[in-house]
C-alpha angles and dihedrals in degrees: 000000000000126000097259092052088052090051089050091055093051092048089053089075107014123107091191138003120202097220125355091190091053092048090051091050087048092056092045093057102031125044094190110034116178120246133179145192123194130212135193106220100229113140141312121348119256126204090265087064103030101037114018098039093041088052092052090047093054091051091053093048089051091063096052099265116148108224134204119201105208119207104202100200099156090044088058090048091050088048093052093243112166088006092301089286102153094197092056091043091055090050088053090049091055088049088055090060090057092050090056091050090049090050090059099260112149100223089197086069098052133049117236109212125191118212090217090059095041093053094048090092131083092227089065092060092042089058090043093056093044092053093042092056090061098059136060124235087246091058091049090048090055089055096056090099086082087072093053088258126130121243109260094024116139108264134189119239088253091056090056085061092060105084096044091045087054092052090046090057091061095060097037089057093043092237122189098180127033101208103182138125120291088248087070092057096109094055090049092049088051088054092050093048090048089050094052093048095045096041092242129144106288112226123224115234118223105178120191118209123256119254116240119243117236090266089068124203133271107255091232091066096066091110096039126128124282091255092057097042092049089054091065098049122107110267134176086224087071102048096171089063097041135077114217128206090241096052115122122238088256092052092048091051092047094050093045091047091058094043128116107266113147118194116265093002121120105166112082090008107134092205089066091042091059092042092055099039105035116006109041111061097169114033090191096064126091120267127206119201111198113227135169114265090241088064097048101284124255117351111227116199128183095224146339093281089059089051089055093048093047091053095044090053092049095248090124121054120222091239091058092047091049093050090052094048092048093052093045092051089049090058091058098038097048096073090051094047090049093048090060090046092055102036109079098203094041092050092050092050090048091051092048094047092045089063095055119107112241112231135173 
């Protein structure tokens, strides 16, 4: 696969690339660059984790990228996830590895890295101090949105460590591509600035978009602040507005039926968010939306763009769109659900993590 084809694959899921020229140069000089995504183990996996991010990872593996899945256990403790109980956090991290397996990720082709192991090295803290010397407390406070915290929110001393620790991870793992959510942009920019000042390798940022929660987002908020946008993302801390990879078909349908989905509105509509980021792989292929005969029968569309037009013009009712989305999500969730039903250790971990109280 040539460089431009690789760039096209990255663009198929990226919300932002910093910078595209640097990414192109990276592919021209390195057939197997190293990318990573990091996760705080903090409860059950939603579709943003088990479907969307797994899909992005498979795409990156397909173009020769070496990937590190980073289990940020101490970050979760710092951020008071699962009450800051490190034993529970580690159990949740182990559960995460089974979610990746269930989602079809070949763990033989990726490296799973635990934060608690990475930081158990003096060189980690040497890097941390060198990076920390470069930035003011005010700058670090502005980056706390990467933790799901609001700027200006009261923080513990340990939480102030978080942004610089996240930047340190990048250099400690020798990362070429930071492939995290767009909500992690501030930490990645700190890493780039640190690299430029210290004459280290400057990482490329490939940020994927956030997945909307079932409550959606008003269209006029597209250019809102990070604090506002993050509040509309799908999160396990808001289970009524999230779909989990363990949800039954009945639960999926019930949640989708109650989701925000205004007639003729595309922007901020979670149904179209799930279609674009999870369900529709090839937007040029025909799409058939099942409908009862009394409502005109199945709606056959030439491609995804035609689906958008049909909905915007009122030719597709929200109830029919929701039914289609629920059925398509069930097709992808069912294999994960069944994996956990059949694998004894995975099932036991799931049952234990399911009982944990979610804290933030």
